[in-house]
N, C-alpha and C positions, 0 to 999 in steps of 0.2 A: 203791588199784588204779592201776597205772601203764601197763598194756598193754592193747591192744585185745583180745587173746586172753583176758586175765583178765576183761574186761567181758563177753565172749561167754559165758564159763563162768557168770558171774552171771546173764546173761539166760536161759540154758538152765535152770539150777536154780531160777530164779524161778518157773518153771511147775510146780515140784514136785520132790521128791527124785529123783535120777537115779542109776542104777547106773554105777559108774566105767567099766565096759566099754562101756556105751552112750554115755556122754559122750565117751570116747576115739574111738569109731567115728564119731560125729556130727561132731566137730570136725576129725578128720583127713581125712574125706571132703569135708566142706563147705568147709573153709578151707584145706585142703592143708598143714596144719602137721604137724610130727612128733609122735610120742608123747612124746618127750623134752620138747618144747616145752609140751605140755599138762601134763605132770607138774611142770614148772618153774613154770607159772602157778598150778597147784593149790597148790604149796608156798607160793608167795607169798600166796595168798588165805587159806591156813590160818594163816600167820604173822600176817596182819593180822586174824585172827579174823572173817573174812567168811564162810567156809564151814567145815563140819565134814565129816569122813569117818568113817563108822561101818559096819563090816561091808561094805566096798566100796560103800557108798551115799554119794553126795555131796549135801549139803543146805546151804541157807543157815543161818547161825547165828541162832538165835532172838534172841540178844542184839543182833546186828547189825540184824536186822529191826526190833526195838524202837527202836534208835537212829535208824534212818531214819524211822520213824513219828514219833518225838518231834521230829526235825529239821523234817520237813514240817509238822507241827502248829504248830511255832513260827513257821515262815515264813508259814503261812496266817493266823496270828493277827496278824502284822504287816501283812498285806494286807487287813485288814477295816476297822476304823474309821479308822486313820491314812490309808490310801490313799484311802478314800471321801472323807475330808475334803479331801485334796489335789486330787481330781478334781472332785466335784460337791457335796460337803457345804458348801463355802463359797459356793455360789451363793445369792444372795438372791432372794426372790420377784420374778419378772419377768426375772431374768438368764438368759442363754443362752450356751452355748459350742458352737462348731462345729469339727468335724474333717473333713478332706478326705483321700480315699484314691484311689490309682490303679487298684486292682483290687478285684474282688468278694471275693477271699480276704482281702485286708488289711482291708476293711471288716467282714467277718463276724467275723474274729478279734477285732477291737476291740469290736464290738457285743456279743458274748457276754461278753467281759471286763468291759465297762461294766455290764451288767445284774447280773453276779455280784457285783461289788464294791459295787453299790448295795444289793443284797439283804443281803449278808453284813455290810456296813458299818453299816447302820442299819435297813433294812426287813425284818427277819428273819421277820416274820409276815405280810407284805403279800401280797395277791393280785397275781399278775403278769398284767396284761392285755395281750394281744397282738392287734393288728389287722393281719393280713397278707394281701395279695392271693393268695399261693400258699404252700403248705407244701413248699418245695423243699429244705429243710435236710437232710432224711434222705437225699436223693438226691445232692446235690452235696457235702455236708459231714457225712457220717454220724458221724465221730469227734467233731466238735464238737457235733453235735446230740445224740449220746449223752451227752456230758458235761453238757450243759444238763439233759437228762432226769434224770440221776443226781444232780446237785448241787442243782438247783432243784426238780425235779419230785417228789423224795421228801419235800419238806417244804412248800413254798409252794403254796397253791391257784393254779390257772391258769384264766383265762377266755380262750379263743382264738376269734377270729372270723376266718374265712377269707373275705375280702371279694369275691374274684373266683373262688372255687373251687366247682365243682359236685359232683354226686353221684359221678362217677368219681374225682375227687381225694379225696373223703371216704373212699372205700374203701381208698385207698393210704396215708392218713395215720394212723399208729398211735401212736408214742411210748409204748411200754409202760411206761417208767419213771415217767411222771407219774401220781401217785396220785389227787390231787383235781383234776379237770379237767372243765370245761364247755366244749363246742365247738359252734360254729355255722358253717354254711357258706352261701355265696352270699347274704350280707346285707352291706350297706355303710352302717352307721349314721352314719359321719362323712363319707361321700361322698368318700373319699380316692382318689387316682389309683392306677393299677396299679403305679406305680413307687415308691410310698411305703409303708413299713412302720412301724408305731407300737407302742411298748411304754409302758405306764404303770405305774410303781412308786411308791407313795406320792404325793408331789406332783411327782415328776419325770416328764417326758414325753420319751421318746427317739424320734427319727425317723431312719430310714435311707432315704436317697434313692438309687435305682439309676438308671443311665442307660438310655435307651430301647433300645439294641442288646441290653443284658443282659436287659431285660424280655422282649424277643422270644425270646431263647434259653431263658428260664425257661418260657415258654409251651410251647416245643418239648419241654422236659424233662417237663412235666406231662401231655403227651399221648403219652408214650412214644416220641417220635422219637429216632433214634440221634444222640447228640451227643458231642462231645469235652469231657468234664467238666473236665479240667485247663485246656483252652483257655478255657472259660467263666469259670473262676475267675481265670485269670491274664491275660486280655486287658486291655490298658490302656484305661481309660475315666475318667469323672468320677463319683465317688461321694462322697456327703456324709452326715455323721452329726451330728445336733444333740441337745443335751440342754438342756432348759429347766426351771427350777423355777417352776411356775405352779400354785399350789393351786386357784385359781378355775377355771382351764381343766380341770385334772385331775378335779375334782369334777363339773364340767359334763359332761365326757365320760362319767363313771360314770352320772350321772343319765340321759343319753341311751341308755345301754346297758340300763337297766332295762326298756325296751320290749321288748328281745329276750331278756333273761335275768332271772330273779327276783332282787330285791334281796338276798335272804338268801344268795345265792351268794357275794357279796363285800360287805364292809362299806364304808361311805362313810368314807374315810380323810381326816382333817383334818390 
């Protein structure tokens, strides 16, 4: 594909087979292109065996779809063990790495990336433990939150403790994609600050540190105040993300959580 119009055709038919007349109408109205331009792009896509046309219905080629799937699967395989090793797998017990970010959006993007590569790279069966003051992810980052639920929630058990969240926040926290999930609200077993979010995966402890102005804005979000979401995500601040390989501390945390959640919910990982 070499043109923006060709990509737009692929985007449209990615949602399902489309009548040629409907495709022509949609593209000429929305993009202001000529019918001739659409036919030219279709011809190009057919020549590249990306789309097929049968009885005036435009569809993506099943062969092309499989090629895309194979390519993405190959890329995903490269981003499991090797990438994990280059990020956190080489950390010896007691070693820590720290990352700093200027915005909440940058922090959260790396945060989800880090947990995903840790789980896929080594800890495929691990229970993901989350201790979060507030579950703001669905409100401020629904796309990224949905990806977490889809990729990690469909397989890995979750134990989530919302340390500063009451009954009202519990009603709004859903995450339908997470299958095996134990959740607790308004308990703070590690006595963490409202600015600190913790994940435990195997022997790795991840900590996201938010700045105080952002914490205040998140409180507003959780009580349904009108906020500018993009401004919260993009306002410059001081954000820190640390990863430490600490088997003793990770297991100590798990034992302390037994008080709030039955031990059989997650195994003690060594």
